[in-house]
Backbone as CSV, one residue per row, in Angstrom:
resi,resn,N_x,N_y,N_z,CA_x,CA_y,CA_z,C_x,C_y,C_z
1,MET,0.835,-1.172,0.000,0.000,0.000,0.000,0.885,1.242,0.000
2,LYS,0.516,2.207,-0.806,1.305,3.426,-0.912,1.196,4.256,0.360
3,ASN,2.264,4.998,0.643,2.225,5.923,1.779,1.308,7.088,1.460
4,ARG,0.542,7.511,2.433,-0.356,8.651,2.257,0.455,9.943,2.353
5,THR,0.283,10.789,1.402,0.967,12.072,1.467,0.090,13.062,2.220
6,LEU,0.700,14.145,2.611,-0.033,15.180,3.329,-1.176,15.721,2.484
7,ARG,-0.964,15.826,1.193,-2.004,16.335,0.291,-3.208,15.389,0.260
8,GLN,-2.971,14.087,0.230,-4.067,13.116,0.212,-4.845,13.134,1.523
9,ILE,-4.132,13.226,2.629,-4.790,13.263,3.938,-5.608,14.544,4.073
10,THR,-5.050,15.654,3.600,-5.770,16.922,3.651,-7.020,16.874,2.780
11,ALA,-6.902,16.304,1.576,-8.057,16.198,0.680,-9.152,15.345,1.311
12,ALA,-8.778,14.232,1.920,-9.768,13.379,2.581,-10.435,14.130,3.727
13,GLY,-9.682,14.910,4.482,-10.250,15.687,5.580,-11.210,16.769,5.107
14,VAL,-10.861,17.430,4.014,-11.736,18.470,3.462,-13.036,17.852,2.950
15,ILE,-12.945,16.701,2.298,-14.146,16.022,1.795,-15.017,15.573,2.965
16,ALA,-14.388,15.033,4.012,-15.151,14.613,5.192,-15.852,15.803,5.834
17,ALA,-15.140,16.922,5.941,-15.743,18.122,6.534,-16.886,18.650,5.679
18,ALA,-16.717,18.633,4.367,-17.778,19.107,3.473,-19.013,18.221,3.578
19,TYR,-18.805,16.909,3.609,-19.924,15.973,3.727,-20.680,16.207,5.032
20,ALA,-19.936,16.289,6.135,-20.567,16.465,7.439,-21.261,17.824,7.533
21,ALA,-20.612,18.879,7.059,-21.202,20.214,7.146,-22.478,20.300,6.313
22,LEU,-22.439,19.770,5.110,-23.617,19.802,4.243,-24.766,19.008,4.852
23,SER,-24.454,17.859,5.424,-25.494,17.040,6.055,-26.082,17.715,7.285
24,LEU,-25.231,18.323,8.101,-25.707,18.904,9.352,-26.408,20.242,9.148
25,VAL,-26.030,20.987,8.116,-26.736,22.230,7.810,-28.158,21.912,7.362
26,LEU,-28.317,20.828,6.631,-29.633,20.406,6.149,-30.192,19.277,7.021
27,ALA,-29.988,19.387,8.327,-30.380,18.315,9.258,-31.868,17.997,9.211
28,SER,-32.690,18.980,8.879,-34.138,18.728,8.873,-34.542,17.703,7.824
29,ILE,-33.790,17.615,6.718,-34.111,16.595,5.712,-33.123,15.428,5.737
30,THR,-32.009,15.611,6.471,-30.992,14.558,6.538,-31.411,13.425,7.465
31,PHE,-32.054,13.770,8.581,-32.455,12.774,9.568,-33.968,12.705,9.615
32,GLY,-34.479,11.520,9.812,-35.924,11.340,9.922,-36.360,10.046,9.277
33,PRO,-37.667,9.805,9.235,-38.161,8.563,8.649,-37.833,8.446,7.164
34,VAL,-37.882,9.576,6.458,-37.481,9.621,5.049,-36.282,10.550,4.982
35,GLN,-35.128,9.987,4.612,-33.903,10.774,4.616,-33.529,11.182,3.202
36,CYS,-33.176,12.428,3.057,-32.688,12.954,1.784,-31.367,13.645,2.075
37,ARG,-30.283,12.975,1.799,-28.962,13.544,2.074,-28.393,14.128,0.788
38,VAL,-28.384,15.437,0.733,-27.822,16.139,-0.414,-26.326,15.849,-0.509
39,SER,-25.699,15.625,0.621,-24.261,15.359,0.652,-23.887,14.036,-0.020
40,GLU,-24.852,13.178,-0.269,-24.557,11.918,-0.963,-24.064,12.154,-2.391
41,ALA,-24.248,13.373,-2.896,-23.688,13.713,-4.205,-22.162,13.612,-4.192
42,LEU,-21.570,13.758,-3.019,-20.111,13.647,-2.900,-19.614,12.215,-3.071
43,THR,-20.512,11.240,-3.061,-20.073,9.849,-3.229,-19.587,9.578,-4.650
44,LEU,-19.749,10.533,-5.539,-19.206,10.381,-6.892,-17.725,10.755,-6.970
45,LEU,-17.208,11.417,-5.965,-15.808,11.845,-5.968,-14.797,10.707,-6.063
46,PRO,-15.037,9.521,-5.486,-14.041,8.452,-5.616,-13.773,8.012,-7.052
47,VAL,-14.658,8.343,-7.964,-14.396,8.054,-9.372,-13.204,8.886,-9.848
48,LEU,-13.069,10.090,-9.304,-11.975,10.971,-9.687,-10.696,10.719,-8.891
49,SER,-10.850,10.337,-7.623,-9.682,10.132,-6.769,-9.992,9.085,-5.697
50,PRO,-9.184,8.056,-5.589,-9.406,7.040,-4.560,-9.285,7.598,-3.139
51,THR,-8.602,8.711,-2.969,-8.478,9.339,-1.653,-9.845,9.733,-1.114
52,ALA,-10.757,10.058,-2.001,-12.089,10.503,-1.597,-12.871,9.399,-0.889
53,ILE,-12.509,8.150,-1.091,-13.193,7.046,-0.411,-13.121,7.253,1.098
54,TRP,-11.933,7.576,1.599,-11.755,7.767,3.034,-12.465,9.023,3.512
55,GLY,-12.460,10.061,2.706,-13.129,11.295,3.086,-14.636,11.139,3.203
56,VAL,-15.241,10.481,2.218,-16.691,10.284,2.250,-17.074,9.332,3.384
57,THR,-16.285,8.308,3.599,-16.563,7.364,4.674,-16.491,8.048,6.037
58,LEU,-15.457,8.851,6.238,-15.308,9.572,7.503,-16.424,10.603,7.682
59,GLY,-16.777,11.300,6.618,-17.862,12.275,6.688,-19.187,11.630,7.038
60,CYS,-19.449,10.464,6.473,-20.676,9.717,6.778,-20.676,9.285,8.245
61,ALA,-19.539,8.818,8.728,-19.445,8.384,10.128,-19.644,9.563,11.085
62,ILE,-19.064,10.708,10.748,-19.228,11.900,11.593,-20.689,12.328,11.625
63,THR,-21.320,12.359,10.452,-22.726,12.767,10.377,-23.616,11.835,11.182
64,ASN,-23.424,10.535,11.029,-24.229,9.569,11.774,-23.946,9.654,13.278
65,GLY,-22.702,9.904,13.641,-22.357,10.030,15.049,-22.991,11.251,15.696
66,VAL,-22.926,12.384,15.010,-23.554,13.595,15.544,-25.065,13.422,15.603
67,GLY,-25.636,12.791,14.584,-27.082,12.552,14.580,-27.519,11.667,15.733
68,ALA,-26.739,10.644,16.024,-27.073,9.749,17.137,-26.854,10.435,18.481
69,ALA,-25.798,11.230,18.579,-25.498,11.911,19.844,-26.527,12.984,20.187
70,THR,-27.065,13.640,19.173,-28.042,14.700,19.422,-29.472,14.188,19.466
71,GLY,-29.659,12.935,19.107,-31.003,12.376,19.092,-31.763,12.678,17.824
72,ALA,-31.123,13.339,16.863,-31.779,13.671,15.594,-31.993,12.428,14.743
73,ASN,-31.093,11.468,14.856,-31.187,10.250,14.068,-32.002,9.238,14.862
74,PHE,-33.235,9.018,14.450,-34.123,8.158,15.229,-33.697,6.694,15.207
75,LEU,-32.838,6.307,14.300,-32.370,4.925,14.256,-31.275,4.656,15.276
76,GLY,-30.793,5.703,15.919,-29.767,5.526,16.943,-28.410,5.255,16.359
77,ARG,-27.715,4.297,16.908,-26.333,4.032,16.486,-26.227,2.998,15.363
78,ASN,-27.299,2.399,14.944,-27.216,1.393,13.879,-26.602,1.924,12.598
79,PRO,-26.983,3.112,12.097,-26.337,3.609,10.885,-24.861,3.892,11.068
80,MET,-24.424,4.158,12.305,-23.003,4.405,12.536,-22.184,3.158,12.254
81,ARG,-22.770,2.005,12.492,-22.041,0.754,12.261,-22.102,0.324,10.809
82,SER,-23.247,0.460,10.172,-23.406,-0.072,8.819,-23.251,0.969,7.725
83,GLY,-23.622,2.217,7.975,-23.614,3.248,6.943,-22.265,3.514,6.306
84,PRO,-21.236,3.869,7.093,-19.937,4.147,6.498,-19.337,2.932,5.794
85,GLY,-19.530,1.764,6.343,-19.007,0.553,5.697,-19.667,0.298,4.358
86,ALA,-20.964,0.526,4.291,-21.676,0.345,3.029,-21.218,1.367,2.003
87,SER,-21.013,2.604,2.438,-20.533,3.644,1.525,-19.153,3.299,1.000
88,GLN,-18.286,2.834,1.890,-16.925,2.519,1.474,-16.908,1.345,0.508
89,GLN,-17.700,0.313,0.764,-17.734,-0.834,-0.144,-18.241,-0.428,-1.520
90,LYS,-19.263,0.428,-1.560,-19.808,0.888,-2.830,-18.743,1.654,-3.607
91,GLN,-17.982,2.502,-2.928,-16.978,3.309,-3.589,-15.802,2.466,-4.061
92,ILE,-15.436,1.455,-3.312,-14.348,0.578,-3.734,-14.753,-0.188,-4.982
93,ARG,-16.024,-0.635,-5.030,-16.515,-1.313,-6.236,-16.486,-0.385,-7.438
94,GLN,-16.883,0.884,-7.254,-16.857,1.833,-8.356,-15.444,2.037,-8.844
95,GLN,-14.492,2.143,-7.918,-13.102,2.353,-8.288,-12.551,1.140,-9.025
96,SER,-12.913,-0.077,-8.611,-12.387,-1.269,-9.274,-12.950,-1.411,-10.687
97,ARG,-14.173,-0.969,-10.906,-14.740,-1.005,-12.267,-14.029,-0.028,-13.183
98,LYS,-13.601,1.092,-12.607,-12.905,2.110,-13.398,-11.555,1.587,-13.881
99,ASP,-10.884,0.806,-13.028,-9.557,0.286,-13.373,-9.696,-0.854,-14.300
């Protein structure tokens, strides 16, 4: 596995922050019985850069964690366990098809 450069780590952090900020600003539609996450548009970024896989996964985990901690996410901690993993697997599959 290649060593992560500072630029890759920074890019992943910026993507994670953008995902979490976009989700939390639109919390009224992000959490609830019917969820509409506008930030899911960022899941297309791994097609351009594999570094984005970690950023989107971390952003999803942060969003689900804040939602569970504040009580906004009525499903509790279940999405924290399955959500980021599902996002990461989907993105890895997309990246492998590209190669």
